[in-house]
C-alpha positions, -999 to +999 in steps of 0.1 A: -001-001-002+032+022+001+044+041-029+082+038-027+108+065-033+141+062-053+165+041-038+140+019-020+126-015-029+108-044-013+127-076-016+108-106-033+127-138-026+132-163-056+107-190-054+082-171-033+044-170-036+025-140-035-009-146-020-037-121-020-067-123+006-098-105-011-129-097+012-160-099-009-200-092+001-223-117-007-252-103-034-272-137-039-261-147-071-233-156-093-208-128-097-177-123-117-148-098-108-111-089-123-080-086-103-047-072-116-015-067-094+012-046-110+051-050-101+079-030-108+115-038-107+139-009-096+154+011-124+178+029-098+203+015-071+185+001-042+203+015-010+176+003+014+153-025+016+117-019+028+113-040+063+079-042+080+062-054+114+029-068+117+018-059+149-015-083+157-032-101+184-045-132+172-063-147+207-088-119+211-122-125+219-149-092+214-181-101+240-213-099+226-226-062+224-194-047+234-193-012+222-154-003+226-136-038+234-098-032+235-075-048+220-034-042+216-001-053+208+034-042+205+067-052+185+102-041+194+127-028+164+162-050+163+175-019+146+178+018+144+148+027+120+136+052+097+099+050+098+076+054+062+043+045+070+017+029+094-015+010+080-044-006+102-065-033+091-095-045+110-130-055+098-163-043+102-164-039+139-135-019+137-139+013+155-103+033+161-067+028+163-038+044+176-005+039+172+025+045+199+062+045+202+076+034+234+116+045+235+142+027+251+144+060+275+112+058+287+093+080+269+062+073+250+045+093+218+015+088+196+021+084+162-009+084+146-044+085+155-076+071+134-103+080+156-131+067+129-121+035+110-136+024+080-135-009+065-141+004+030-117+033+032-080+018+042-053+041+038-015+041+044-003+069+064+027+079+050+054+100+066+079+126+044+111+107+035+137+105+063+120+127+089+106+102+116+139+081+135+134+053+160+164+040+180+168+002+183+147-009+212+112+010+205+086-005+209+058+002+184+025-008+197-010-008+178-041-002+202-075-005+185-111-008+197-141-027+183-177-020+184-197-056+185-227-032+198-262-031+180-252+008+173-227-005+149-246-006+117-221-025+101-221-054+128-230-085+109-245-100+145-241-082+177-256-112+197-221-132+190-187-132+203-162-125+174-125-141+172-097-134+151-108-150+115-102-147+076-135-139+069-154-105+070-179-115+096-146-124+116-123-099+127-088-091+127-067-064+144-032-059+121-009-030+129+013-023+100+046-007+106+071+001+074+107+010+080+144+009+067+172-004+089+197+026+096+227+009+091+216-011+059+237+000+027+229-021-002+240-002-036+222-032-055+211-027-093+186-051-112+177-057-146+144-034-149+127-063-172+139-096-151+147-084-113+178-103-116+205-086-097+234-069-119+268-079-108+300-057-106+311-079-136+280-075-158+278-034-153+318-034-159+314-053-198+282-029-200+310+000-197+332-015-224 
């Protein structure tokens, strides 16, 4: 969900599978759709690789009728990092999300507040390049609330307890933190047609 600047790229290891989980709403009749995915190999030298943390709780249970059930999780950064973006994912009972940074020196900071989450309008929240730095040991927290009450017009069934699951009538609580490692310097070139790394020998041969 993030448009990357020059010199930064996401690594897709050879042999990996790209799996997309799509949420649909039934209409009562057979439907068709058409999904397309576009990938672009880097044309410029790659200096940094995009890393990310999925900050999630997978064992929660939202009681029937609860108007603001809290679910939170956090993950620690193993390196000095520069933040790229934040992204929150919940389903129809998602109410709000707040991201916090808990620093090694004991300070805490609110990074992002989404006071009115919408399942139909999920956006990435991107920092200007290079403006947000986080020291090693910082804990990024994602804290959300879920509205399982009858006052939530999107609630499939306020009479049931809700757990984590892949379907829209289930719930998810996942916060995504995208970042780069400040100590990483790659200086990699890839063929923009194939994605294969261009070695120093190939670069030297191309300049002769």
